[in-house]
TISEDO-409206 format. One record per residue (C-alpha): residue in one letter; x, y, z. Coordinates in steps of 0.05 Angstrom, whole numbers, padded with zeros to 5 digits, always signed. Layout:
<recs>
aXYZ ...
</recs>
This chain:
<recs>
m+03407+01077+01780 v+03404+01140+01738 c+03349+01198+01752 s+03376+01256+01711 l+03373+01281+01638 p+03427+01258+01590 d+03489+01304+01584 d+03477+01320+01512 m+03407+01348+01519 p+03401+01420+01514 f+03366+01455+01574 f+03310+01485+01529 l+03284+01419+01508 t+03278+01396+01588 v+03231+01448+01603 k+03199+01463+01534 t+03135+01431+01544 g+03119+01470+01609 p+03070+01524+01609 s+03121+01580+01608 l+03203+01570+01608 t+03205+01601+01674 e+03145+01560+01703 a+03176+01495+01684 a+03245+01515+01709 m+03215+01533+01775 g+03178+01463+01775 r+03248+01421+01771 l+03273+01465+01824 a+03217+01449+01871 q+03214+01376+01850 g+03295+01371+01869 t+03280+01398+01931 k+03226+01353+01948 v+03270+01293+01923 l+03323+01306+01972 a+03278+01325+02030 e+03245+01258+02021 g+03306+01213+02014 g+03317+01206+01936 y+03281+01175+01875 e+03285+01108+01893 k+03252+01118+01964 i+03196+01160+01934 f+03187+01104+01883 k+03178+01049+01935 q+03137+01075+01979 t+03082+01112+01925 f+03080+01045+01882 e+03096+00991+01933 a+03147+00963+01896 l+03158+00887+01905 p+03217+00861+01952 d+03264+00850+01900 e+03242+00906+01850 q+03296+00951+01834 l+03290+01027+01803 i+03327+01021+01737 v+03320+01095+01715 c+03271+01155+01725 y+03254+01215+01682 a+03225+01281+01702 c+03175+01294+01651 y+03106+01319+01634 l+03049+01267+01617 s+03000+01297+01562 t+02922+01289+01595 s+02859+01320+01565 a+02863+01364+01625 g+02934+01394+01596 p+03004+01371+01617 v+03027+01349+01678 m+03088+01352+01714 g+03120+01295+01748 v+03170+01237+01750 l+03168+01176+01698 y+03199+01109+01739 i+03226+01049+01705 s+03234+00986+01751 t+03251+00918+01739 a+03177+00899+01755 k+03132+00963+01722 i+03132+01028+01691 a+03097+01087+01732 f+03083+01161+01727 c+03066+01200+01791 s+03053+01285+01786 d+03097+01326+01828 n+03044+01354+01860 p+02966+01341+01875 l+02910+01356+01825 s+02841+01376+01841 y+02777+01340+01817 k+02702+01347+01832 a+02676+01290+01882 g+02598+01306+01885 n+02595+01378+01914 k+02669+01372+01945 t+02731+01388+01914 e+02783+01332+01929 w+02854+01331+01918 s+02903+01270+01889 y+02964+01260+01854 y+02957+01235+01788 k+02986+01164+01787 v+02993+01114+01725 k+03031+01047+01733 a+03040+00988+01681 i+03055+00925+01717 h+03086+00857+01698 f+03141+00899+01658 l+03198+00857+01654 c+03268+00871+01635 t+03340+00859+01649 i+03400+00900+01682 
</recs>
């Protein structure tokens, strides 16, 4: 399993879609700290997306998902059964008169690939 950026990718391309270079770089450092504290990308993936018993994480990428509200920083996971994205931080939304917070998650299931 690989959870990193390609070695030949220039650094500026890895952070250029962020609100600013400094903010994007700090976000990547914060994400790395979170991944270490929570036991690695595979553990986070299995807990977040309820992986099947025989499902394996193939690769994951730190990226931004483009939404109508702007870019959302997170991780794109590709496994033997699905493609999924989860934001690094919870996002706020209105539920009636209250402001709620939730991670932005997207998944496409029944994705088949071979290892």
